[in-house]
C-alpha positions in Angstrom: 43.1 25.2 71.4 43.4 28.9 70.7 46.2 29.9 68.4 48.7 32.4 69.9 50.8 34.9 68.0 54.4 35.6 69.1 56.1 38.5 67.2 59.8 38.1 67.6 61.7 41.4 67.5 65.5 41.9 67.6 66.4 44.8 70.0 69.6 46.5 70.8 68.8 47.4 74.5 66.6 44.8 76.1 65.8 46.7 79.4 65.0 49.9 77.4 62.8 48.0 75.0 61.0 46.1 77.8 60.3 49.4 79.6 59.0 50.9 76.3 56.5 48.1 75.7 55.4 48.1 79.3 54.7 51.9 78.9 52.7 51.2 75.8 50.5 48.8 77.7 52.0 45.3 77.5 52.9 43.3 80.6 56.1 41.3 81.0 55.7 37.6 81.5 58.6 36.6 83.8 58.3 32.9 83.0 59.5 33.5 79.4 61.9 36.4 80.1 65.6 36.4 81.0 68.8 38.4 80.3 68.5 37.7 76.5 64.7 37.8 75.9 61.6 39.4 77.3 58.0 38.2 76.6 55.6 41.1 76.5 51.9 40.2 76.6 49.4 42.4 74.8 46.5 40.0 75.2 45.7 36.3 75.8 46.7 35.6 72.2 49.3 38.3 71.3 52.8 38.4 72.6 56.0 40.2 71.6 59.2 38.4 72.1 62.0 41.0 72.5 65.3 39.3 71.8 68.9 40.6 72.0 70.7 40.4 68.7 72.8 37.5 70.0 69.6 35.5 70.9 67.8 36.5 67.7 70.8 35.1 65.7 70.0 31.7 67.3 66.9 31.6 65.1 68.2 32.8 61.7 71.3 33.0 59.6 70.0 36.0 57.8 71.3 39.5 58.5 69.3 41.3 61.1 67.6 44.3 59.5 68.1 47.8 60.8 64.5 48.8 61.2 65.5 52.5 61.2 66.6 52.1 57.6 64.6 49.3 56.1 61.1 47.9 56.5 60.6 44.2 56.9 57.1 44.0 58.5 54.4 46.3 59.7 52.6 45.0 62.8 49.0 46.0 63.4 47.1 45.7 66.6 43.4 46.4 67.1 42.0 48.9 69.5 38.6 49.2 71.1 38.1 52.8 70.2 39.5 55.8 68.5 40.6 57.1 71.9 42.5 53.9 72.6 44.4 54.4 69.3 45.4 57.9 70.3 46.2 56.9 73.9 48.5 54.0 72.8 50.4 56.2 70.3 50.8 59.0 73.0 52.2 56.4 75.5 54.6 55.2 72.8 55.8 58.7 72.1 56.1 59.5 75.8 58.2 56.4 76.3 60.8 57.2 73.7 59.1 56.0 70.5 58.1 58.1 67.5 54.4 58.9 66.9 53.0 58.6 63.4 56.0 57.6 61.3 53.3 56.9 58.6 50.2 58.8 57.8 47.2 58.9 60.1 44.4 56.9 58.5 40.9 58.3 59.1 38.2 56.7 57.0 35.3 57.4 59.3 34.5 53.7 60.1 38.2 52.9 60.4 40.8 55.0 62.3 44.5 54.2 62.6 47.8 55.6 63.7 51.2 54.2 64.2 54.3 54.4 66.3 57.9 53.4 66.0 59.7 51.7 68.9 63.3 52.7 69.9 64.6 50.0 67.5 62.6 51.3 64.5 59.9 48.6 64.5 56.6 50.1 63.3 53.3 49.2 65.0 50.0 50.3 63.6 47.1 50.7 66.0 43.7 50.4 64.3 40.1 50.8 65.3 37.2 49.8 63.1 33.5 50.5 63.9 32.0 47.1 64.7 28.7 48.2 63.1 30.6 48.5 59.8 31.7 44.9 59.8 29.4 42.8 57.6 28.0 39.6 59.3 29.8 36.4 58.5 28.3 34.4 55.7 
């Protein structure tokens, strides 16, 4: 069985966050979405679970971090090309996010940029030249 990744993110405005991630390129899975949560699918194996703060508190007793002020995690997603990196960051900025809250990374064989969603969560988008990846041993 293929392992799946579910990134759980606390959000302050579920409809706004859902619209943001749809604009970035994820699709909403209605089977796992309701008035307190939205499942946004990036690929067959990568999902973002957007949770209202009340719903997020069902899973932890810890204080919910304000991602505008603190950093708890940096999420990185791969891209098929340098252009896809640029396109995703542009869509994020156009949908109310912030482009490049961190430095652009251009190392020739690797290229990455980032965006911040409306709640301050940072996503890195990275492309690596497949020819630069050594074969598995």
